[in-house]
C-alpha positions as CSV (number, residue, x, y, z in Angstrom):
1,X,-106.3,14.4,-196.8
2,X,-105.8,12.8,-193.7
3,X,-107.3,14.9,-191.1
4,X,-110.3,16.2,-193.2
5,X,-111.0,12.4,-193.6
6,X,-111.1,12.1,-190.0
7,X,-112.7,15.1,-189.2
8,X,-115.5,14.2,-191.9
9,X,-116.1,10.7,-189.9
10,X,-116.1,12.1,-186.7
11,X,-118.7,15.0,-187.5
12,X,-120.9,11.9,-188.9
13,X,-121.0,10.2,-185.8
14,X,-121.2,13.5,-183.5
15,X,-124.2,14.0,-185.8
16,X,-126.0,10.4,-184.3
17,X,-125.0,11.4,-180.4
18,X,-126.3,15.3,-180.9
19,X,-129.4,13.9,-182.8
20,X,-128.5,15.9,-186.4
21,X,-129.6,14.5,-189.5
22,X,-126.3,13.0,-190.8
23,X,-126.4,13.8,-194.6
24,X,-127.0,17.9,-193.2
25,X,-123.8,17.1,-190.6
26,X,-121.6,16.4,-193.0
27,X,-122.9,19.3,-196.4
28,X,-121.9,21.5,-193.1
29,X,-118.6,19.7,-192.6
30,X,-117.8,20.5,-196.1
31,X,-118.5,23.8,-196.4
32,X,-116.5,24.8,-193.1
33,X,-113.7,23.0,-194.7
34,X,-113.7,25.3,-197.4
35,X,-114.5,28.5,-195.4
36,X,-111.6,27.7,-193.5
37,X,-109.4,27.0,-195.9
38,X,-110.5,30.3,-197.7
39,X,-110.0,32.2,-194.3
40,X,-106.8,30.8,-193.6
41,X,-105.3,32.4,-196.6
42,X,-107.0,35.5,-196.5
43,X,-105.8,35.8,-192.8
44,X,-102.4,35.1,-194.1
45,X,-102.7,37.5,-197.0
46,X,-103.9,39.9,-194.5
47,X,-101.2,39.6,-191.9
48,X,-98.5,39.3,-194.5
49,X,-99.7,42.0,-197.1
50,X,-96.1,43.2,-198.1
51,X,-95.8,39.6,-199.6
52,X,-98.2,40.2,-202.5
53,X,-97.7,44.1,-203.5
54,X,-95.4,43.2,-206.0
55,X,-97.6,39.4,-207.7
56,X,-100.9,39.8,-206.5
57,X,-100.7,36.2,-207.9
58,X,-99.0,34.9,-205.4
59,X,-102.3,34.8,-203.3
60,X,-103.9,32.0,-205.2
61,X,-100.3,29.7,-204.5
62,X,-100.9,27.5,-201.9
63,X,-98.7,25.6,-199.6
64,X,-99.0,24.9,-195.7
65,X,-96.7,27.7,-194.3
66,X,-99.2,30.2,-195.8
67,X,-101.9,29.8,-194.0
68,X,-103.3,31.5,-190.9
69,X,-104.7,29.4,-188.1
70,X,-106.9,32.1,-186.6
71,X,-108.1,33.1,-189.8
72,X,-109.4,29.9,-190.4
73,X,-111.1,29.8,-187.2
74,X,-112.6,33.0,-187.4
75,X,-114.0,32.1,-190.8
76,X,-115.5,29.2,-189.8
77,X,-117.2,30.4,-186.5
78,X,-118.5,33.5,-188.9
79,X,-120.2,30.8,-191.2
80,X,-121.1,28.5,-188.2
81,X,-123.3,31.6,-187.4
82,X,-124.6,31.8,-190.9
83,X,-125.6,27.9,-191.1
84,X,-127.2,28.2,-188.1
85,X,-129.6,30.4,-189.3
86,X,-130.1,28.6,-193.0
87,X,-130.6,24.7,-191.2
88,X,-132.2,26.6,-187.9
89,X,-129.7,24.7,-185.5
90,X,-128.4,26.5,-182.3
91,X,-125.1,27.4,-182.8
92,X,-123.4,25.9,-180.0
93,X,-124.9,22.6,-180.8
94,X,-123.1,22.8,-184.4
95,X,-120.0,24.0,-182.6
96,X,-120.2,21.2,-180.3
97,X,-120.6,18.6,-183.4
98,X,-117.5,20.4,-185.2
99,X,-115.2,21.5,-182.8
100,X,-113.7,17.6,-181.7
101,X,-113.2,17.2,-185.5
102,X,-111.1,20.4,-185.6
103,X,-109.1,19.2,-182.5
104,X,-108.2,15.8,-184.3
105,X,-107.3,17.5,-187.0
106,X,-105.0,19.6,-185.9
107,X,-103.5,17.0,-183.5
108,X,-102.8,14.9,-186.5
109,X,-102.3,17.4,-188.8
110,X,-99.6,19.3,-187.2
111,X,-97.2,16.7,-187.8
112,X,-97.0,17.9,-191.6
113,X,-95.3,20.9,-190.5
114,X,-92.2,18.5,-189.6
115,X,-92.4,15.8,-191.9
116,X,-92.3,18.7,-194.8
117,X,-89.9,20.3,-192.8
118,X,-91.9,23.4,-193.5
119,X,-90.7,25.2,-190.4
120,X,-88.0,24.0,-189.1
121,X,-87.7,25.7,-185.9
122,X,-90.5,23.5,-184.4
123,X,-88.6,20.8,-183.1
124,X,-90.2,17.2,-182.0
125,X,-90.9,18.6,-178.7
126,X,-93.0,21.2,-180.0
127,X,-94.8,19.3,-182.5
128,X,-95.8,17.1,-180.2
129,X,-96.4,19.3,-177.1
130,X,-99.0,21.2,-180.0
131,X,-100.7,17.8,-180.8
132,X,-101.0,16.7,-177.2
133,X,-102.8,19.7,-176.1
134,X,-105.3,19.4,-179.2
135,X,-105.6,16.3,-177.8
136,X,-106.4,17.6,-174.4
137,X,-108.8,20.3,-175.7
138,X,-110.8,17.6,-176.8
139,X,-110.9,15.6,-174.4
140,X,-112.0,18.6,-172.1
141,X,-114.3,19.3,-174.5
142,X,-116.0,15.9,-174.7
143,X,-116.2,16.6,-170.5
144,X,-116.4,19.6,-169.6
145,X,-119.4,20.4,-172.3
146,X,-121.5,17.6,-171.2
147,X,-120.6,18.1,-167.5
148,X,-121.1,21.8,-167.6
149,X,-124.4,22.9,-169.3
150,X,-122.9,26.3,-170.2
151,X,-122.9,27.7,-174.1
152,X,-119.8,29.4,-173.9
153,X,-117.2,26.1,-172.6
154,X,-116.6,25.5,-176.2
155,X,-115.0,29.0,-177.5
156,X,-113.6,29.4,-173.8
157,X,-111.8,26.1,-174.4
158,X,-110.9,27.2,-178.0
159,X,-109.7,30.5,-177.3
160,X,-107.2,29.1,-174.8
161,X,-106.1,26.7,-177.1
162,X,-105.5,29.1,-180.0
163,X,-103.7,31.2,-177.0
164,X,-101.7,28.2,-176.1
165,X,-100.8,27.3,-179.7
166,X,-99.5,31.1,-180.2
167,X,-97.1,30.8,-177.4
168,X,-95.7,27.3,-178.1
169,X,-95.1,28.4,-181.7
170,X,-93.2,31.4,-180.7
171,X,-90.8,30.0,-178.0
C-alpha cells in the first residue's frame, strides 16, 4: 500500500511536469495498478500452470510470492498503448510519467519480500542490491530522458533493469 501510494503521488507530480491533466494521470495510474496486478497474476499462472491443474480456484488466491514481475510489466505496457490512444497522449510521454513511480515502488516494495519472509533465498544484500538497482534506474531515467531526446530510452533502461533483476534474484 505504501508503494502504491508513493507511486500515485509521484505520478501526480510528474503529470504537472509533463504538462498533463493531473486527474487524468491519476486515473491512468489506478488503471495501470489494477492491470499490472492482474497481469502479474496471469503471468505467474502461465509460467506455472501445473500448480493450478488440480484446483483452478487457486488462481484467485493471490499473495506476494505468486506474482510475475514480467507479467505485470508486459500487461501494463500493453495497457499504456491502449490508454495512449484513448487519452490522445503519446505512449512515450505516458511511459516517462509512470516509469519513475514504478522504479520507486519496486525499490521500496522489494523489502516486503524480506520482511514477510516469503522468499528466504534473498538475503539482505540481494534485497539492498535490487532496491539500489531500481533507484539507479529511476535516476538514469530522470537524467537520460531529459538529455537524450530518444523515445526508446525508457524501454532500454527498463529492459536492462528487468534483466538485472532476474540475474540478481537467480544468483
